[in-house]
Structure formats: C-alpha cells, structure tokens
VMD Tcl script that draws the C-alpha trace (Angstrom):
set ca {
  {-263.98 50.59 65.61}
  {-263.56 52.86 68.61}
  {-265.31 51.54 71.73}
  {-266.95 53.95 74.19}
  {-263.93 53.53 76.52}
  {-261.58 54.65 73.72}
  {-260.15 51.21 72.99}
  {-260.54 49.48 69.65}
  {-262.77 46.58 68.67}
  {-262.38 44.55 65.48}
  {-265.52 44.89 63.36}
  {-264.62 42.61 60.44}
  {-261.77 40.62 58.96}
  {-261.20 39.33 55.45}
  {-258.21 37.37 54.19}
  {-256.93 35.54 51.16}
  {-254.57 33.35 53.18}
  {-255.85 32.62 56.67}
  {-252.84 31.34 58.74}
  {-251.02 34.71 59.06}
  {-254.31 36.48 59.76}
  {-255.27 33.95 62.41}
  {-252.09 34.83 64.29}
  {-252.97 38.54 64.17}
  {-256.55 37.79 65.25}
  {-255.30 35.70 68.15}
  {-253.03 38.60 69.07}
  {-255.93 41.07 69.26}
  {-258.11 38.57 71.15}
  {-255.47 38.02 73.80}
  {-254.10 41.57 73.88}
  {-256.92 43.91 72.86}
  {-256.16 47.51 71.97}
  {-256.88 49.66 75.00}
  {-257.46 53.40 75.26}
  {-253.80 53.94 76.27}
  {-252.24 52.10 73.30}
  {-250.24 54.29 70.95}
  {-249.17 51.95 68.15}
  {-250.71 50.68 64.92}
  {-254.44 51.29 64.55}
  {-254.56 53.02 67.95}
  {-252.03 55.56 66.69}
  {-254.07 56.16 63.53}
  {-257.24 56.71 65.59}
  {-255.45 59.06 68.00}
  {-253.71 61.16 65.35}
  {-256.17 60.86 62.47}
  {-253.16 60.29 60.18}
  {-252.54 57.25 58.00}
  {-249.71 54.85 58.78}
  {-247.91 53.15 55.91}
  {-245.11 50.65 56.50}
  {-244.16 49.48 53.00}
  {-241.54 47.06 54.28}
  {-242.03 45.70 57.76}
  {-238.89 44.94 59.73}
  {-238.39 43.08 62.99}
  {-238.66 46.42 64.82}
  {-242.33 46.94 63.88}
  {-243.77 43.98 65.82}
  {-241.45 44.83 68.72}
  {-242.90 48.35 68.88}
  {-246.45 46.94 69.15}
  {-245.82 43.96 71.43}
  {-247.17 44.00 74.98}
  {-245.13 40.98 76.12}
  {-242.56 38.51 74.82}
  {-245.36 36.03 74.07}
  {-247.23 38.73 72.17}
  {-244.06 39.57 70.22}
  {-243.68 35.92 69.24}
  {-247.25 35.85 67.89}
  {-246.76 39.08 65.93}
  {-243.48 37.88 64.42}
  {-245.11 34.53 63.63}
  {-247.71 36.32 61.53}
  {-244.88 37.26 59.19}
  {-246.49 40.35 57.74}
  {-244.41 42.11 55.13}
  {-246.30 45.37 54.68}
  {-248.85 47.40 56.66}
  {-251.27 50.23 55.89}
  {-253.79 51.75 58.26}
  {-256.09 54.70 57.48}
  {-258.60 56.47 59.74}
  {-262.34 56.03 59.29}
  {-263.99 59.42 59.82}
  {-267.72 59.86 60.40}
  {-269.52 62.90 61.70}
  {-266.32 64.93 61.89}
  {-264.45 62.48 64.13}
  {-262.35 59.36 63.79}
  {-264.56 56.36 64.63}
  {-262.21 53.59 63.60}
  {-259.40 52.49 61.37}
  {-259.11 50.35 58.26}
  {-256.02 48.16 58.28}
  {-254.49 46.33 55.32}
  {-251.69 43.83 55.85}
  {-249.72 41.71 53.40}
  {-247.82 38.63 54.46}
  {-246.88 35.52 52.51}
  {-247.53 37.06 49.09}
  {-244.59 39.37 49.66}
  {-246.55 42.21 48.05}
  {-245.57 45.59 49.41}
  {-248.25 48.18 50.05}
  {-247.27 51.57 48.70}
  {-248.52 55.12 48.32}
  {-250.80 54.14 45.42}
  {-252.66 51.77 47.78}
  {-253.41 54.62 50.18}
  {-256.03 56.19 47.88}
  {-257.91 52.88 47.61}
  {-257.81 52.35 51.38}
  {-259.02 55.91 52.00}
  {-261.88 55.42 49.54}
  {-262.94 52.20 51.28}
  {-262.67 53.97 54.66}
  {-264.86 56.84 53.39}
  {-267.47 54.37 52.12}
  {-267.34 52.56 55.44}
  {-267.90 55.85 57.27}
  {-270.87 56.63 55.04}
  {-272.39 53.23 55.79}
  {-271.86 53.81 59.53}
  {-273.50 57.23 59.34}
  {-276.46 55.79 57.41}
  {-276.84 53.03 60.01}
  {-276.79 55.62 62.81}
  {-279.37 57.79 61.02}
  {-281.57 54.74 60.49}
  {-281.29 53.82 64.18}
  {-282.18 57.37 65.20}
  {-285.15 57.42 62.79}
  {-286.42 54.14 64.25}
  {-286.11 55.53 67.77}
  {-287.95 58.72 66.77}
  {-290.66 56.69 65.08}
  {-291.08 54.52 68.17}
  {-291.29 57.63 70.36}
  {-293.88 59.19 68.05}
  {-295.90 55.95 68.05}
  {-295.83 55.94 71.83}
  {-296.97 59.58 71.95}
  {-299.81 58.94 69.51}
  {-300.94 55.85 71.39}
  {-300.95 57.46 74.84}
  {-301.93 61.12 74.25}
  {-305.30 62.04 75.77}
  {-305.63 64.97 73.34}
  {-306.25 64.90 69.61}
  {-303.09 64.76 67.52}
  {-302.80 64.81 63.75}
  {-300.37 65.38 60.90}
  {-301.38 67.03 57.65}
  {-299.68 66.88 54.27}
  {-299.13 69.87 51.96}
  {-302.67 69.56 50.63}
  {-303.92 69.88 54.24}
  {-305.16 66.30 54.32}
  {-304.69 64.14 57.39}
  {-301.74 61.78 57.07}
  {-302.01 60.42 60.57}
  {-304.36 60.91 63.51}
  {-304.54 59.37 66.94}
  {-307.61 57.75 68.51}
  {-308.47 60.89 70.52}
  {-308.70 63.08 67.40}
  {-310.67 60.39 65.59}
  {-313.20 60.31 68.46}
  {-313.44 64.14 68.44}
  {-314.23 64.07 64.70}
  {-316.42 60.98 65.07}
  {-314.36 59.14 62.47}
  {-312.09 56.11 62.46}
  {-308.35 56.75 62.65}
}
mol new
graphics top color blue
foreach p $ca { graphics top sphere $p radius 0.5 }
foreach p [lrange $ca 0 end-1] q [lrange $ca 1 end] { graphics top cylinder $p $q radius 0.2 }
display resetview
C-alpha cells in the first residue's frame, strides 16, 4: 500500500512455504521501499503497469538491491518467478499486489496476470468500501455532535413527512419527547 510519503508499506502476506518468504519479509523490514525507489512494486505503483518476470535471473535481485547485504538476502530467497500488478482505487494507484514463486519452481505467466488483476480489483473495491464506511462514520459522528449541541430545533423527515430524527430543542418546542 502507498504511504502518505509515497513509499510502500506491506499490508498482508500469505505463503505456502515460509522460508523464502521470510527472507523477502526481512528484506522489506530492513530496507523498506521509499518514495524514490524505482524497482519492483515501486515501479508498478509509479507507472501503473504490471511487471511480469516469468523466469527470474541473478540480475533481477541485483537491480532491486540497496546494498551487498540486501542482495544476499534477495538471492537467498531464491524466487523463480515474479508478478506485480497495480491496485487502483478512486482513479489512482493505491498499492500493488505481488505474487512470487520460489521453491516450487512454478513459473508465473501471462495467464496468471488476469487472476492477479482480478484479485487487485477486488482488493481496491474492499479499500474503497472501507474508506466510504469510515467517511460515513465520521459524517454520522459530526451529525450527532450537531444534533446534541444545536440551540435551535433540528429535524429530519422521511418521504411521508414524518419525523425520523429530532434534537432536544425541537422536541421542547413541540412539547414532545425526542
């Protein structure tokens, strides 16, 4: 996921075989993706284009490494194939979904791109729904605060022109309970 400063933050990780993934996780803990990075997931976020490396070579970790120690960790992960697709929400890239194969030897290919893009689209939809829910909760809290503190009568009516909600001031004016 894209942080406010433009760098990337890992939101979740899932793995069938943990040792190679642990090396990659250690790599991102020690050398987090910053706003100036241009490789891997950072590249996908910057360009909005997918990145598919069906057969990883020794050059791929070298292109991402930030130091010789970092390169050793990346090579130790032994990944054999890499796919990264952008996660778009609200018309912008908000993150990237990365799939990596290692010890299985399975190679990711063009047919895997459609699946990854579908999962990325579903992820984006979930993110948008979460944001809408957060905004609705904030609006509701603001409305509650307004109703509780307004010195004037406030009320909402439904389509049948019946009160749905009134504040204490309107209830007092009408000599009724809220």
